[in-house]
Phi, psi and omega in degrees: 000325183289344175293332186266352184298314186302333183278357178293317180292317178297322172298321176298320180291324179295314178301318183288319176297315176295325178294324182286318179299319175303306180300320179295323172299315178302313183298309177301320178289327176285324170296317173299326182289323183274353179084014176286114177289129176246109185282012181300126178107339178237040179279166168294133179101346170278131193256126180229134175221128173242126176262188178293311187248007181208168180223130185235124177228123183233115179271062178301315184286320181304313185287337170289323172301316187287322180295319175294322179285321179291323178300316181295308184303312180297322177300311179294315184292325173297329176288324183279331184264007177285000000 
């Protein structure tokens, strides 16, 4: 029985992360519907190349920002859920 007790905390973290991702998606969707420009994906450092038959997009800067935000969020959540 003690083996399943550890999953309770993991379940809370996953639900909180899912809720945050849902809220972020809702905000981005609302911004696009209201015509508010969100430069995410078109930042300096995001690489885009278009050839004749293909297009390559590498969002380096955007992913660094997402990584920093998620690191901050998970650190704050882990401190509150302990």
